[in-house]
Backbone as a chain_set.jsonl record, in Angstrom:
{"seq": "MKNNPEQSRWGSVALVSYVPAPLGATLDRLRHVTPIDSSPQAHVTLLPPRPLLAPVEVASTAIQEVLKRFQPFQVQFSSIHRFPNTNVIYLDIAEGRSALHALHDSLNSGVLAHTEVFDYLPHLSLSFPLPEDLSEEVHQKAEAAWNEITAPRGFQLEETVLLWKSPGSEPGRWQRLWTRQLGINAVAASAAHSTVTHQT", "coords": {"N": [[-27.835, 3.216, 13.393], [-29.389, 0.251, 14.261], [-27.874, -2.894, 14.326], [-29.504, -5.405, 13.581], [-30.702, -8.858, 13.208], [-32.584, -8.87, 11.069], [-31.818, -6.661, 9.537], [-29.277, -7.357, 8.78], [-29.257, -9.75, 7.399], [-28.387, -10.163, 4.858], [-25.742, -9.849, 4.972], [-22.742, -7.786, 5.075], [-21.338, -4.749, 3.674], [-18.566, -2.882, 2.296], [-16.751, -0.136, 0.924], [-13.713, 0.509, -0.638], [-10.562, 2.102, -1.508], [-7.617, 1.023, -2.766], [-4.257, 1.951, -2.181], [-2.18, 2.652, -4.834], [0.925, 1.311, -6.245], [3.892, 3.348, -6.54], [3.554, 4.286, -3.949], [1.774, 2.815, -2.366], [3.199, 0.474, -1.623], [5.163, 1.627, -0.054], [3.618, 2.622, 2.076], [2.614, 0.232, 3.057], [4.926, -0.852, 4.158], [5.373, 1.05, 6.118], [3.236, 0.545, 7.81], [4.089, -1.698, 9.119], [5.583, -0.774, 11.171], [3.93, -0.435, 13.276], [2.189, -2.286, 15.857], [0.4, -4.873, 14.593], [-2.126, -7.209, 13.816], [-2.613, -8.426, 11.393], [-1.85, -7.789, 7.926], [-3.443, -5.981, 6.046], [-3.779, -4.634, 2.75], [-2.646, -1.304, 2.126], [-5.073, 1.244, 2.288], [-7.75, 3.553, 1.526], [-10.742, 4.104, 3.135], [-13.852, 4.377, 1.659], [-16.546, 3.946, 2.046], [-17.528, 3.009, 5.071], [-17.812, -0.226, 6.75], [-21.061, -1.715, 6.758], [-24.267, -3.061, 7.706], [-26.24, -4.838, 5.353], [-29.252, -3.707, 3.846], [-30.637, -4.82, 1.877], [-30.43, -7.304, -0.773], [-27.053, -8.082, -1.817], [-26.61, -7.617, -4.5], [-28.366, -5.564, -5.117], [-27.352, -3.478, -3.574], [-24.85, -3.272, -4.801], [-25.5, -2.323, -7.371], [-26.557, 0.192, -6.688], [-24.289, 1.449, -5.637], [-22.604, 1.543, -7.901], [-24.022, 3.287, -9.526], [-23.679, 5.69, -8.168], [-20.879, 5.975, -8.334], [-20.49, 6.55, -11.017], [-20.944, 9.248, -11.182], [-18.788, 10.598, -10.207], [-15.556, 11.873, -10.782], [-12.092, 10.82, -11.163], [-9.797, 11.83, -8.565], [-7.269, 13.724, -6.806], [-5.476, 12.529, -3.998], [-3.842, 13.491, -1.112], [-1.626, 12.721, 1.402], [-0.994, 13.873, 4.731], [-0.048, 14.162, 7.686], [0.869, 12.236, 10.661], [-1.506, 11.005, 12.971], [-3.556, 10.358, 15.92], [-6.396, 8.606, 16.923], [-8.462, 9.662, 19.542], [-10.236, 8.059, 21.077], [-9.785, 5.386, 20.482], [-7.094, 5.028, 20.087], [-6.031, 4.388, 17.629], [-3.581, 4.629, 15.184], [-3.133, 6.886, 12.525], [-2.915, 8.144, 9.128], [-3.442, 11.395, 8.192], [-5.49, 13.123, 5.788], [-4.992, 15.631, 3.461], [-5.254, 17.22, 0.811], [-8.032, 16.355, -1.168], [-9.901, 15.762, 0.741], [-12.471, 17.01, 0.749], [-13.623, 15.961, -1.561], [-13.682, 13.237, -0.887], [-15.449, 13.294, 1.286], [-17.762, 14.147, -0.064], [-18.182, 11.978, -1.799], [-18.546, 9.868, 0.051], [-20.877, 10.796, 1.383], [-22.728, 10.755, -0.675], [-22.847, 8.044, -1.222], [-23.792, 7.018, 1.18], [-26.692, 6.541, 1.487], [-30.168, 5.784, 0.757], [-30.492, 2.331, 0.114], [-28.072, 1.913, 1.237], [-27.812, 3.466, 3.417], [-26.685, 4.367, 6.634], [-26.074, 4.82, 10.082], [-23.089, 5.994, 11.032], [-20.623, 4.492, 13.144], [-18.521, 6.073, 14.022], [-18.042, 9.532, 13.219], [-17.567, 10.193, 9.77], [-14.28, 10.357, 8.706], [-11.908, 11.152, 6.457], [-9.058, 9.152, 5.989], [-6.063, 7.14, 6.46], [-5.649, 4.174, 7.981], [-3.113, 3.09, 10.202], [-2.734, 1.319, 12.207], [-4.239, -1.085, 14.471], [-6.665, -0.65, 17.161], [-4.95, 0.522, 20.045], [-3.448, -0.261, 23.234], [-3.392, 2.084, 25.942], [-0.87, 2.427, 27.127], [0.916, 1.852, 25.128], [0.394, 3.472, 22.998], [1.5, 6.123, 22.687], [4.236, 5.671, 22.246], [4.169, 4.13, 19.888], [2.941, 5.953, 18.195], [4.949, 7.93, 17.998], [7.013, 6.447, 16.773], [5.838, 5.79, 14.301], [5.466, 8.35, 13.285], [8.123, 9.241, 13.033], [9.06, 7.434, 11.099], [7.409, 8.106, 8.94], [8.2, 10.722, 8.43], [10.664, 10.301, 7.335], [10.232, 9.476, 4.793], [10.719, 10.142, 1.434], [9.53, 9.958, -0.979], [6.826, 10.812, -3.306], [3.78, 11.804, -1.703], [1.165, 11.348, -2.335], [-1.67, 10.208, -4.345], [-3.549, 9.33, -7.289], [-6.851, 8.92, -6.935], [-8.793, 6.63, -8.321], [-9.697, 4.065, -8.643], [-11.956, 1.757, -7.259], [-13.005, -0.65, -4.802], [-15.359, -3.107, -4.101], [-16.257, -4.632, -1.135], [-17.5, -7.541, 0.448], [-19.041, -9.11, 3.168], [-20.204, -12.134, 3.922], [-23.25, -13.426, 5.435], [-22.772, -14.811, 8.649], [-20.087, -15.326, 8.268], [-16.558, -15.483, 9.161], [-15.227, -13.083, 11.498], [-13.777, -10.169, 10.054], [-13.38, -11.412, 7.648], [-13.551, -10.922, 4.372], [-14.91, -10.644, 1.045], [-13.748, -9.766, -2.162], [-15.773, -8.291, -4.42], [-15.958, -6.796, -6.799], [-14.039, -4.55, -8.937], [-14.098, -1.158, -9.719], [-13.802, 1.79, -11.738], [-13.848, 5.279, -11.019], [-16.328, 7.289, -12.492], [-16.571, 5.73, -14.744], [-18.441, 3.404, -16.502], [-17.761, 0.611, -16.448], [-16.064, -2.53, -16.011], [-13.036, -2.346, -14.42], [-11.213, -4.116, -13.421], [-11.621, -7.445, -12.337], [-12.312, -9.259, -9.426], [-13.984, -11.297, -8.759], [-15.805, -12.673, -6.162], [-13.536, -13.578, -4.776], [-11.954, -14.662, -1.938], [-10.804, -12.739, 0.739], [-8.831, -11.596, 3.491], [-9.547, -8.844, 5.346], [-9.355, -5.659, 6.85], [-11.267, -2.803, 7.424]], "CA": [[-28.731, 2.16, 12.946], [-29.151, -0.981, 14.997], [-27.495, -4.009, 13.454], [-30.243, -6.581, 14.011], [-30.676, -9.924, 12.194], [-33.367, -8.526, 9.892], [-31.075, -5.726, 8.716], [-27.989, -7.883, 8.35], [-29.359, -11.116, 6.881], [-27.681, -10.235, 3.574], [-24.32, -9.601, 5.207], [-22.275, -6.406, 5.177], [-20.487, -4.285, 2.579], [-17.716, -1.706, 2.48], [-16.108, 0.279, -0.323], [-12.378, 1.041, -0.355], [-9.651, 2.351, -2.624], [-6.266, 0.633, -2.391], [-3.243, 2.903, -2.633], [-1.364, 1.957, -5.83], [2.381, 1.451, -6.205], [4.846, 2.894, -5.518], [3.224, 4.768, -2.611], [1.127, 1.754, -1.614], [4.224, -0.384, -1.027], [5.796, 2.419, 1.01], [2.706, 2.659, 3.209], [2.568, -1.116, 3.629], [6.109, -0.982, 5.017], [5.166, 1.924, 7.264], [2.286, -0.106, 8.702], [4.8, -2.701, 9.906], [6.153, -0.104, 12.342], [2.933, -0.517, 14.334], [1.755, -3.658, 16.16], [-0.804, -5.153, 13.825], [-2.316, -8.653, 13.779], [-2.516, -8.831, 9.995], [-1.366, -6.662, 7.132], [-4.236, -5.677, 4.852], [-3.165, -3.67, 1.835], [-2.943, 0.087, 2.48], [-6.272, 1.679, 1.585], [-8.626, 4.598, 2.059], [-12.125, 3.629, 3.171], [-14.805, 5.317, 1.078], [-17.81, 3.663, 2.719], [-17.226, 2.062, 6.148], [-18.684, -1.409, 6.795], [-22.443, -1.514, 7.197], [-25.146, -4.19, 7.393], [-27.047, -4.625, 4.159], [-30.703, -3.622, 3.987], [-31.169, -5.47, 0.686], [-29.411, -8.209, -1.316], [-25.809, -7.416, -2.201], [-26.729, -7.18, -5.889], [-29.048, -4.26, -5.1], [-26.373, -2.515, -3.066], [-23.824, -3.122, -5.82], [-26.037, -1.444, -8.415], [-26.662, 1.535, -6.139], [-22.931, 1.994, -5.542], [-22.1, 1.84, -9.233], [-24.705, 4.487, -10.015], [-23.021, 6.839, -7.545], [-19.51, 6.085, -8.836], [-20.519, 7.157, -12.351], [-21.068, 10.701, -11.077], [-17.558, 11.156, -9.656], [-14.337, 11.716, -11.571], [-10.893, 10.598, -10.339], [-9.281, 13.026, -7.907], [-5.994, 13.555, -6.117], [-5.45, 12.39, -2.537], [-2.515, 13.809, -0.576], [-1.505, 12.463, 2.832], [-0.282, 14.967, 5.385], [0.727, 13.87, 8.894], [0.435, 11.141, 11.514], [-2.362, 11.387, 14.088], [-4.056, 9.248, 16.723], [-7.771, 8.796, 17.361], [-8.439, 9.701, 21.011], [-11.046, 7.032, 21.737], [-9.322, 4.03, 20.172], [-5.63, 5.025, 19.93], [-5.619, 3.954, 16.292], [-2.668, 5.558, 14.522], [-3.582, 7.037, 11.144], [-2.417, 9.225, 8.281], [-4.468, 12.356, 7.828], [-5.559, 13.472, 4.37], [-5.156, 17.067, 3.227], [-5.936, 17.341, -0.48], [-8.959, 15.263, -1.452], [-10.857, 15.573, 1.843], [-13.832, 17.415, 0.382], [-14.119, 14.988, -2.543], [-13.975, 12.005, -0.16], [-16.686, 13.528, 2.031], [-18.869, 14.185, -1.017], [-18.403, 10.613, -2.267], [-19.138, 9.115, 1.158], [-22.237, 11.251, 1.654], [-23.584, 10.295, -1.772], [-23.011, 6.598, -1.076], [-24.477, 6.711, 2.436], [-28.092, 6.905, 1.289], [-30.986, 4.704, 0.211], [-30.264, 0.991, 0.675], [-26.756, 1.912, 1.882], [-27.834, 4.421, 4.522], [-26.273, 3.778, 7.911], [-25.501, 5.755, 11.044], [-21.719, 5.549, 11.264], [-20.188, 4.369, 14.531], [-17.775, 7.315, 14.203], [-18.197, 10.454, 12.099], [-16.642, 9.857, 8.685], [-13.079, 11.183, 8.618], [-10.985, 10.564, 5.479], [-7.756, 8.851, 6.569], [-5.526, 5.81, 6.193], [-5.276, 3.58, 9.264], [-1.793, 2.453, 10.268], [-2.712, 0.339, 13.286], [-5.484, -1.413, 15.133], [-6.712, 0.035, 18.463], [-3.783, 0.239, 20.873], [-3.566, 0.062, 24.655], [-2.906, 3.424, 26.247], [0.553, 2.455, 27.48], [1.734, 1.674, 23.917], [-0.031, 4.358, 21.921], [2.399, 7.242, 22.476], [5.472, 5.153, 21.653], [3.891, 3.745, 18.502], [2.698, 7.205, 17.485], [6.242, 8.555, 17.72], [7.74, 5.617, 15.807], [5.198, 5.961, 13.001], [5.746, 9.722, 12.84], [9.519, 9.291, 12.6], [9.173, 6.685, 9.846], [6.729, 8.882, 7.901], [9.008, 11.894, 8.121], [11.835, 9.878, 6.562], [9.815, 9.139, 3.432], [10.99, 11.224, 0.482], [8.727, 9.73, -2.185], [5.564, 11.554, -3.339], [2.877, 11.348, -0.648], [-0.198, 11.371, -2.816], [-2.0, 9.33, -5.47], [-4.788, 9.618, -7.997], [-7.865, 7.947, -6.549], [-9.683, 6.367, -9.45], [-10.164, 2.685, -8.605], [-12.662, 1.407, -6.03], [-13.22, -2.087, -4.638], [-16.48, -3.461, -3.242], [-16.011, -5.773, -0.263], [-18.725, -8.117, 1.008], [-18.892, -10.142, 4.192], [-21.441, -12.906, 3.886], [-23.81, -13.709, 6.766], [-22.187, -15.947, 9.346], [-18.671, -15.523, 7.974], [-15.657, -15.14, 10.249], [-14.924, -11.646, 11.608], [-12.643, -9.735, 9.239], [-13.284, -12.193, 6.413], [-14.285, -10.213, 3.341], [-14.706, -11.046, -0.344], [-13.754, -8.692, -3.164], [-16.774, -8.616, -5.434], [-15.554, -6.192, -8.077], [-13.262, -3.318, -8.964], [-14.644, -0.197, -10.685], [-13.171, 3.103, -11.774], [-14.758, 6.416, -10.916], [-16.728, 7.918, -13.739], [-16.566, 4.795, -15.876], [-19.434, 2.346, -16.315], [-17.178, -0.619, -16.963], [-15.203, -3.223, -15.066], [-11.606, -2.097, -14.622], [-10.608, -5.414, -13.139], [-12.58, -8.204, -11.551], [-11.825, -10.286, -8.521], [-15.287, -11.726, -8.303], [-15.956, -13.707, -5.153], [-12.275, -14.071, -4.256], [-11.979, -14.429, -0.498], [-9.638, -12.058, 1.286], [-8.949, -11.119, 4.858], [-9.416, -7.392, 5.187], [-9.9, -4.796, 7.889], [-11.47, -1.465, 6.894]], "C": [[-28.395, 0.869, 13.661], [-28.89, -2.123, 14.033], [-28.201, -5.264, 13.937], [-30.293, -7.616, 12.901], [-31.45, -9.585, 10.931], [-32.586, -7.62, 8.962], [-29.815, -6.347, 8.123], [-28.074, -9.276, 7.729], [-28.733, -11.283, 5.507], [-26.181, -9.991, 3.733], [-23.999, -8.126, 5.304], [-21.426, -6.049, 3.969], [-19.631, -3.114, 3.04], [-17.107, -1.387, 1.123], [-14.782, 0.945, 0.017], [-11.658, 1.369, -1.66], [-8.245, 2.017, -2.15], [-5.259, 1.621, -2.973], [-2.311, 2.174, -3.604], [0.133, 2.151, -5.589], [2.778, 2.742, -6.939], [4.48, 3.316, -4.096], [2.608, 3.665, -1.764], [2.126, 0.848, -0.915], [4.937, 0.334, 0.115], [4.921, 2.445, 2.259], [2.562, 1.287, 3.858], [3.757, -1.337, 4.558], [5.958, -0.123, 6.272], [4.235, 1.275, 8.285], [2.959, -1.166, 9.57], [5.495, -2.089, 11.121], [5.214, -0.257, 13.537], [2.587, -1.973, 14.62], [0.417, -3.929, 15.493], [-0.919, -6.664, 13.646], [-2.237, -9.216, 12.369], [-2.146, -7.599, 9.191], [-2.211, -6.468, 5.878], [-3.56, -4.589, 4.037], [-3.595, -2.25, 2.21], [-4.102, 0.611, 1.63], [-6.928, 2.855, 2.291], [-10.045, 4.054, 2.006], [-13.059, 4.72, 2.65], [-16.188, 5.172, 1.712], [-17.524, 2.616, 3.789], [-18.209, 0.892, 6.161], [-20.05, -1.097, 7.373], [-23.267, -2.749, 6.868], [-26.017, -3.849, 6.188], [-28.533, -4.61, 4.491], [-31.409, -4.285, 2.813], [-30.096, -6.426, 0.171], [-28.202, -7.445, -1.845], [-25.861, -6.929, -3.647], [-27.396, -5.806, -5.987], [-28.09, -3.179, -4.628], [-25.299, -2.236, -4.103], [-24.276, -2.165, -6.921], [-26.113, 0.0, -7.927], [-25.295, 2.202, -6.056], [-22.41, 2.39, -6.912], [-22.755, 3.081, -9.828], [-24.074, 5.75, -9.434], [-21.635, 7.051, -8.145], [-19.451, 6.734, -10.221], [-20.466, 8.684, -12.278], [-19.79, 11.377, -10.582], [-16.374, 10.862, -10.572], [-13.147, 11.459, -10.642], [-10.38, 11.916, -9.754], [-8.02, 12.686, -7.125], [-6.196, 13.465, -4.608], [-4.021, 12.611, -2.071], [-2.523, 13.579, 0.931], [-0.658, 13.554, 3.481], [0.559, 14.506, 6.561], [0.09, 12.753, 9.708], [-0.403, 11.68, 12.676], [-2.824, 10.131, 14.822], [-5.481, 9.556, 17.152], [-7.83, 8.701, 18.889], [-9.179, 8.554, 21.685], [-10.508, 5.616, 21.557], [-7.807, 3.897, 20.144], [-5.175, 4.38, 18.63], [-4.733, 5.038, 15.693], [-3.082, 5.66, 13.054], [-2.866, 8.188, 10.45], [-3.576, 10.122, 7.902], [-4.394, 12.65, 6.331], [-5.818, 14.967, 4.255], [-5.94, 17.254, 1.923], [-6.811, 16.114, -0.722], [-10.01, 15.054, -0.376], [-12.295, 15.892, 1.422], [-14.441, 16.44, -0.62], [-14.485, 13.669, -1.868], [-15.263, 12.151, 0.651], [-17.897, 13.504, 1.091], [-19.21, 12.787, -1.515], [-19.066, 9.781, -1.177], [-20.597, 9.503, 1.371], [-23.202, 10.8, 0.562], [-23.847, 8.789, -1.681], [-23.881, 6.236, 0.116], [-25.939, 7.166, 2.37], [-28.851, 5.701, 0.756], [-30.719, 3.374, 0.903], [-28.926, 0.889, 1.393], [-26.701, 2.837, 3.087], [-27.523, 3.724, 5.842], [-25.726, 4.882, 8.805], [-24.124, 5.252, 11.426], [-21.42, 5.475, 12.766], [-19.392, 5.616, 14.932], [-18.061, 8.216, 13.01], [-17.149, 10.143, 11.04], [-15.503, 10.864, 8.624], [-12.135, 10.525, 7.609], [-9.601, 10.372, 6.088], [-7.273, 7.499, 6.062], [-5.022, 5.244, 7.517], [-3.922, 2.885, 9.171], [-1.712, 1.394, 11.36], [-4.129, -0.031, 13.673], [-5.548, -0.604, 16.434], [-5.574, -0.429, 19.373], [-4.08, 0.509, 22.341], [-2.898, 1.4, 24.941], [-1.405, 3.463, 26.483], [1.476, 2.258, 26.287], [1.509, 2.787, 22.9], [0.954, 5.493, 21.649], [3.693, 6.792, 21.811], [5.274, 4.806, 20.186], [3.654, 4.978, 17.644], [4.018, 7.858, 17.087], [7.042, 7.773, 16.681], [7.165, 5.783, 14.402], [5.485, 7.341, 12.423], [7.172, 9.85, 12.323], [9.7, 8.586, 11.258], [8.537, 7.456, 8.688], [7.566, 10.084, 7.478], [10.248, 11.556, 7.309], [11.503, 9.577, 5.104], [10.013, 10.346, 2.519], [10.169, 11.087, -0.797], [7.474, 10.601, -2.149], [4.554, 10.954, -2.367], [1.41, 11.392, -1.06], [-0.41, 10.388, -3.953], [-3.321, 9.776, -6.081], [-5.803, 8.538, -7.631], [-8.843, 7.782, -7.701], [-10.285, 4.969, -9.416], [-10.791, 2.376, -7.251], [-12.92, -0.096, -6.008], [-14.38, -2.315, -3.673], [-16.148, -4.729, -2.465], [-17.332, -6.227, 0.346], [-18.372, -9.167, 2.033], [-20.213, -10.875, 4.278], [-21.949, -13.192, 5.289], [-23.139, -14.937, 7.385], [-20.716, -16.18, 9.083], [-17.821, -15.077, 9.153], [-15.429, -13.623, 10.301], [-13.688, -11.282, 10.779], [-12.481, -10.483, 7.936], [-14.178, -11.573, 5.348], [-13.966, -10.804, 1.97], [-14.69, -9.807, -1.228], [-14.734, -9.084, -4.271], [-16.438, -8.032, -6.79], [-14.667, -4.993, -7.843], [-13.843, -2.421, -10.048], [-13.848, 1.092, -10.622], [-14.226, 4.193, -11.65], [-15.078, 6.953, -12.303], [-16.814, 7.005, -14.938], [-17.538, 3.662, -15.584], [-18.917, 1.048, -16.933], [-16.294, -1.236, -15.896], [-13.754, -2.912, -15.397], [-10.829, -3.368, -14.418], [-11.583, -6.14, -12.247], [-11.886, -9.228, -10.697], [-13.053, -10.941, -7.908], [-15.205, -12.907, -7.335], [-14.639, -14.338, -4.744], [-12.187, -13.7, -2.798], [-10.692, -13.799, -0.046], [-9.896, -11.752, 2.745], [-8.631, -9.644, 4.843], [-10.02, -6.705, 6.377], [-10.066, -3.407, 7.301], [-11.332, -0.433, 7.983]], "O": [[-27.242, 0.44, 13.667], [-29.604, -2.293, 13.044], [-27.6, -6.097, 14.616], [-29.962, -7.299, 11.759], [-31.035, -9.961, 9.835], [-32.661, -7.768, 7.742], [-29.341, -5.907, 7.075], [-27.042, -9.922, 7.551], [-28.561, -12.406, 5.034], [-25.445, -9.935, 2.748], [-24.877, -7.308, 5.583], [-20.862, -6.926, 3.315], [-19.931, -2.45, 4.033], [-16.966, -2.267, 0.275], [-14.731, 1.841, 0.859], [-12.077, 0.976, -2.748], [-7.733, 2.655, -1.23], [-5.396, 2.068, -4.112], [-1.706, 1.171, -3.227], [0.549, 3.032, -4.837], [2.078, 3.176, -7.855], [5.024, 2.774, -3.134], [2.885, 3.58, -0.568], [1.935, 0.49, 0.247], [5.272, -0.279, 1.128], [5.423, 2.305, 3.374], [2.404, 1.189, 5.075], [3.615, -1.94, 5.621], [6.369, -0.527, 7.36], [4.425, 1.437, 9.491], [2.455, -1.496, 10.643], [5.946, -2.816, 12.006], [5.658, -0.214, 14.684], [2.678, -2.813, 13.725], [-0.582, -3.28, 15.802], [0.074, -7.331, 13.356], [-1.834, -10.363, 12.179], [-2.131, -6.488, 9.721], [-1.755, -6.756, 4.772], [-2.857, -3.734, 4.576], [-4.75, -2.014, 2.564], [-4.114, 0.444, 0.41], [-6.697, 3.114, 3.473], [-10.501, 3.597, 0.958], [-13.05, 5.846, 3.146], [-16.906, 6.156, 1.89], [-17.299, 1.451, 3.46], [-19.318, 1.009, 5.639], [-20.19, -0.334, 8.329], [-23.008, -3.418, 5.868], [-26.469, -2.715, 6.031], [-29.009, -5.397, 5.309], [-32.639, -4.311, 2.759], [-28.956, -6.368, 0.634], [-28.321, -6.295, -2.269], [-25.223, -5.932, -3.985], [-27.033, -4.989, -6.833], [-28.023, -2.097, -5.21], [-24.879, -1.091, -4.27], [-23.513, -1.298, -7.349], [-25.775, 0.925, -8.665], [-25.158, 3.385, -6.368], [-21.832, 3.465, -7.066], [-22.11, 3.84, -10.552], [-23.948, 6.761, -10.125], [-21.254, 8.185, -8.434], [-18.467, 7.394, -10.556], [-19.996, 9.335, -13.211], [-19.72, 12.606, -10.543], [-16.215, 9.747, -11.069], [-13.184, 11.834, -9.471], [-10.511, 12.975, -10.367], [-7.744, 11.524, -6.825], [-6.975, 14.216, -4.021], [-3.093, 11.984, -2.582], [-3.328, 14.169, 1.651], [0.268, 14.088, 2.871], [1.784, 14.46, 6.445], [-1.059, 12.373, 9.486], [-0.051, 12.688, 13.288], [-2.532, 9.006, 14.416], [-5.755, 10.634, 17.68], [-7.299, 7.752, 19.466], [-8.781, 8.121, 22.766], [-10.753, 4.746, 22.393], [-7.283, 2.784, 20.173], [-4.054, 3.881, 18.542], [-5.089, 6.217, 15.694], [-3.351, 4.645, 12.411], [-2.295, 9.073, 11.087], [-4.577, 9.66, 7.354], [-3.359, 12.447, 5.696], [-6.741, 15.5, 4.87], [-7.159, 17.427, 1.949], [-6.383, 14.98, -0.506], [-10.923, 14.249, -0.559], [-13.218, 15.129, 1.708], [-15.629, 16.127, -0.545], [-15.484, 13.046, -2.229], [-16.077, 11.228, 0.694], [-18.928, 12.914, 1.412], [-20.385, 12.442, -1.642], [-20.035, 9.07, -1.44], [-21.456, 8.635, 1.524], [-24.362, 10.498, 0.842], [-24.933, 8.32, -2.02], [-24.625, 5.256, 0.07], [-26.358, 8.06, 3.105], [-28.244, 4.709, 0.351], [-30.72, 3.296, 2.131], [-28.663, -0.098, 2.079], [-25.65, 2.977, 3.713], [-28.03, 2.639, 6.126], [-25.007, 5.769, 8.345], [-23.994, 4.209, 12.067], [-21.903, 6.293, 13.549], [-19.56, 6.146, 16.03], [-18.297, 7.724, 11.907], [-15.993, 9.866, 11.359], [-15.727, 12.069, 8.506], [-11.611, 9.444, 7.879], [-9.029, 11.312, 6.64], [-7.981, 6.804, 5.333], [-4.078, 5.773, 8.105], [-3.625, 2.19, 8.199], [-0.732, 0.652, 11.433], [-5.093, 0.615, 13.262], [-4.575, 0.065, 16.78], [-5.277, -1.621, 19.458], [-4.867, 1.398, 22.665], [-1.951, 1.793, 24.259], [-0.737, 4.419, 26.088], [2.684, 2.468, 26.4], [2.353, 3.014, 22.034], [1.221, 5.8, 20.487], [4.191, 7.462, 20.907], [6.105, 5.142, 19.342], [4.11, 5.043, 16.502], [4.174, 8.292, 15.945], [7.677, 8.366, 15.808], [7.911, 5.901, 13.43], [5.717, 7.486, 11.223], [7.41, 10.49, 11.299], [10.408, 9.083, 10.383], [9.07, 7.459, 7.578], [7.626, 10.418, 6.295], [10.823, 12.432, 6.663], [12.403, 9.438, 4.277], [9.528, 11.44, 2.808], [10.125, 12.013, -1.608], [7.09, 11.082, -1.083], [4.479, 9.734, -2.221], [0.523, 11.467, -0.211], [0.544, 9.803, -4.467], [-4.101, 10.502, -5.463], [-5.626, 7.372, -7.983], [-9.619, 8.686, -8.011], [-11.281, 4.712, -10.092], [-10.216, 2.698, -6.211], [-13.039, -0.734, -7.055], [-14.385, -1.783, -2.563], [-15.805, -5.76, -3.045], [-18.175, -5.408, 0.713], [-17.508, -10.013, 1.8], [-21.228, -10.295, 4.666], [-21.165, -13.201, 6.239], [-22.963, -15.963, 6.728], [-20.14, -17.13, 9.612], [-18.303, -14.374, 10.041], [-15.437, -12.959, 9.265], [-12.684, -11.994, 10.8], [-11.541, -10.219, 7.186], [-15.403, -11.681, 5.409], [-12.9, -11.383, 1.758], [-15.515, -8.908, -1.067], [-14.541, -10.082, -4.965], [-16.61, -8.69, -7.816], [-14.548, -4.484, -6.729], [-14.059, -2.87, -11.174], [-13.29, 1.443, -9.582], [-15.354, 4.04, -12.119], [-14.207, 7.055, -13.167], [-17.103, 7.463, -16.044], [-17.46, 3.031, -14.53], [-19.545, 0.467, -17.818], [-15.83, -0.548, -14.986], [-13.29, -3.176, -16.507], [-9.891, -3.661, -15.159], [-12.304, -5.508, -11.475], [-11.006, -9.962, -11.147], [-13.144, -11.113, -6.693], [-14.636, -13.958, -7.628], [-14.61, -15.519, -4.395], [-12.332, -12.527, -2.452], [-9.607, -14.261, -0.4], [-11.044, -11.659, 3.18], [-7.566, -9.236, 4.379], [-11.074, -7.109, 6.868], [-9.117, -2.867, 6.733], [-11.472, 0.762, 7.722]]}, "num_chains": 1, "name": "protein.A"}
């Protein structure tokens, strides 16, 4: 889908799930092994960023309707990998892949429909795109650090966060609009219109 001014005049949205403690803190430390310009909280992207086709309130309602149909599920991380086109280092997901695909596919419809830049692959990014001459070294360092972790490598995915980037805002500047739990039609916690810097 072409991102033209008409399609993006309401800004962009993304939906993520932050990895809770104690695993989240462990993954945040692991991310410091890689060269990264900022340190957004470790998260799994459920709906990659996309230009809005309608006001954010309409998109928000559509997302919440989908979330009601899904129950919390287990996510288990497996091993370190590297995307061939970008050299982004990431953690692959074993358990929970099918549920993540089902959730993404249900969200990626109607006013939220968008042709993804890359095919949706459930994962947790550990770095930004890397130059070729650094990627292998960073990959090995991240793999060694991951293999040293003895704590449980999974979490119960139940909380989701809607991120919004308003039209004309700085790149990477997102606002958390709300937090919702899967299967529950109620606010779990609210961070309404609190500005954060976030990369999905």
